[in-house]
Steps between C-alpha positions, in 0.01 A plus 500: 500500500781740586680444169171547312437830678852623426467407131173688474651805666794491260271474197297793637791739455522464118121525482497829689791624288309432177185665634695807613683527167188472286304740719783755506513533123124475446424794727766703318351414161150608606398849381547787741739565782501575872509878448246534220234606748696810597342802328723758333818361651816683403745307284785563745292376792403191302865436423590528869220261597622242251852538633386459861304183419776377264265504202759685296713186490484248213234235546750222561666711770164567668437128499839423653460765770155367587630143536794623705275690741250213512775261610542723806124507569450848354213529250558871455293813568143537382449752219133561584508494882763762562744462790423128536688197384314194371620300801357762738162490325488121519615494863187692600240359261603135453428389860146639465433302183661186642291510818174539308603241240602243762175546691299465178694187403438331836132591485468368145680176587296419810158571353585391144623155603212457746235594243662289229515199730135534600398531135701191401351290779150611396556467127196584284292587806348836582791608720747416223307707246470790744872506580604475137247763396636745754857410399422567134358840588810573710731419209311706243438820699813721504645677802395844383138384532536296821685777687243779451216253560643395837556866586141585407358224719727484806632857514229727363197279560564326833779732626687202641836576339684806365463566129871550445826628636784317671499647853842349576378149424206490740300176477170659387682667210654170390185288484339624178819510287611157626159347425499664157839347424405160642163439332625429143783281630259318730273421206785361289637290787152359573455392138848347480453315830162360398617374161823341627337349811228332294770342286709402804203332670469269199865394508588135562678552830200691639271215398734263681484709817122493485502125444712460814226671694677824595271784610390743232677788672836322482442408135418862417820623666708256293325608182528870586878476528532405134215727395684808628772472234316714240420752773866521600598556136255787478622658823844587359398778260194584713712574807742712298209691349332568834810600694632744241188712524183554303466830318120484492441400863756741638352784298142422607578482872779761511770259615864619476623176347753427230243429228456865404865525398448251216271734308648831610850388409397389152288808423766745618783303331673474836769262380638404840156451656390278212816293533448473874146367458616250236775371729257483793245291311769274353650424840160426652395270214826304512493473879142375523549256213793357694278462806239326282757247377607421856141461625425279199758245609364502855142439390576231243793262562487398133629843406878497513709815508839330512 
């Protein structure tokens, strides 16, 4: 297991290098620049700005300087958010997105697996149809509809929760955004669990356990272990997506997370901020996929990583 983990970490470095290289040149090729939004800027001032941010250097030199600084953990200053480096912006906003994303992931896992298991054990019954109907609705309705709807009901209608704002991470302010993030993931996990558990319950070894007279609860636990493999596969990109922030949810509820930087960096041609978000997402995706591979081998002994 240790050698497998080390090999995956070593292969992650070239992957991140390729992603960084492609992203660096793509953002430079895109029309516009970081100072195009400045109105009536003097040519001498523009020249000084380019010199300060090293944009007056040849493209290959800019690329080399960026890699050199990145090797020391420096992603450079933000062009759009003046007086802040990209690392400083992430240091404040990333923990907020990670806390909300982790809470939403746990909520989606607990209720998604539970609902999927109940639906599989009551296949083609009324409860099964009800769970799958709700799950289908949860998959199809986007966050920008679910968020305002929850706000309308629980904040404006019942006045149980605040409509938005962060309030230093107070629990009432977290509930609506976390539920909004969790509902689509919960629906997907419920559908995956139901489909895989139905198939696992029909496997030969499960039939053998039933023939030996083991209680139904024990048989279900054995079947659920193998049925969770598709769910685990889905959790890799889902966890990376949740913990790196959601632009829509954070905008709706006024949360100071990292998701807003994805759009603002691209629209303002903030080269360093765009590169920082690309690196952030890449690292999270690679890390959680590594966790998925490790959990896979623990759930199913037939899967070999060595």
